[in-house]
C-alpha positions as CSV (number, residue, x, y, z in Angstrom):
1,M,-90.9,47.9,-56.9
2,P,-87.9,50.2,-56.5
3,V,-89.9,52.9,-54.7
4,T,-90.6,51.9,-51.1
5,V,-93.0,53.3,-48.6
6,K,-91.8,53.5,-45.0
7,L,-95.1,54.4,-43.5
8,D,-95.0,51.6,-40.9
9,D,-91.7,52.8,-39.5
10,L,-93.0,56.4,-39.2
11,L,-96.2,55.3,-37.6
12,Y,-94.3,53.2,-35.1
13,A,-91.9,56.0,-34.3
14,K,-94.9,58.4,-33.6
15,R,-96.9,55.7,-31.8
16,M,-99.8,56.3,-34.1
17,T,-102.2,53.8,-35.7
18,L,-103.1,53.7,-39.3
19,T,-106.7,54.5,-38.4
20,E,-105.7,57.6,-36.5
21,L,-103.5,58.8,-39.4
22,A,-106.4,58.2,-41.8
23,E,-108.7,60.3,-39.7
24,R,-106.2,63.1,-39.3
25,V,-105.3,63.2,-43.0
26,D,-109.0,62.7,-44.1
27,I,-108.2,59.7,-46.3
28,T,-110.0,56.4,-46.3
29,L,-108.3,53.6,-44.3
30,A,-108.4,51.4,-47.4
31,N,-106.5,53.9,-49.5
32,L,-104.0,54.5,-46.8
33,S,-103.5,50.7,-46.4
34,I,-102.9,50.5,-50.2
35,L,-100.2,53.1,-49.8
36,K,-98.7,51.4,-46.7
37,T,-98.4,48.1,-48.5
38,G,-96.7,49.6,-51.5
39,K,-99.5,48.7,-53.9
40,A,-100.3,52.3,-54.7
41,K,-99.5,53.4,-58.3
42,A,-99.5,57.1,-57.4
43,I,-100.0,59.6,-54.6
44,R,-101.3,63.1,-54.8
45,F,-99.0,65.8,-53.6
46,S,-101.8,67.1,-51.3
47,T,-102.0,63.7,-49.7
48,L,-98.3,63.5,-49.3
49,E,-98.2,67.0,-47.8
50,A,-101.0,66.1,-45.3
51,I,-99.2,62.9,-44.3
52,C,-95.9,64.6,-43.8
53,K,-97.6,67.4,-41.8
54,V,-99.3,65.0,-39.4
55,L,-96.2,62.8,-39.0
56,E,-93.9,65.8,-38.9
57,C,-91.6,64.3,-41.6
58,Q,-90.2,65.0,-45.0
59,P,-91.3,63.2,-48.2
60,G,-87.9,61.5,-48.2
61,D,-88.7,60.0,-44.8
62,L,-91.8,58.4,-46.2
63,L,-90.6,57.3,-49.6
64,G,-87.4,55.6,-50.5
65,F,-85.7,54.3,-53.6
66,E,-83.9,50.9,-53.8
67,E,-81.6,50.4,-56.7
68,G,-81.8,47.2,-58.6
69,E,-85.3,46.1,-57.6
70,G,-88.3,45.9,-60.0
């Protein structure tokens, strides 16, 4: 998959658990885990906005694009 999710790195930098982020963003832990592992097919802009707000980051900090994969 050429689009990568860098949620682990951001959580580590903020010293936050996935469970804590799920509670703050009001998303299920299962759905957040699907996003974290890169298995999500889509993400709502409202969810992306909420994650970025809690982690104090930009969407580009959370998502990346790797040429040549996929």
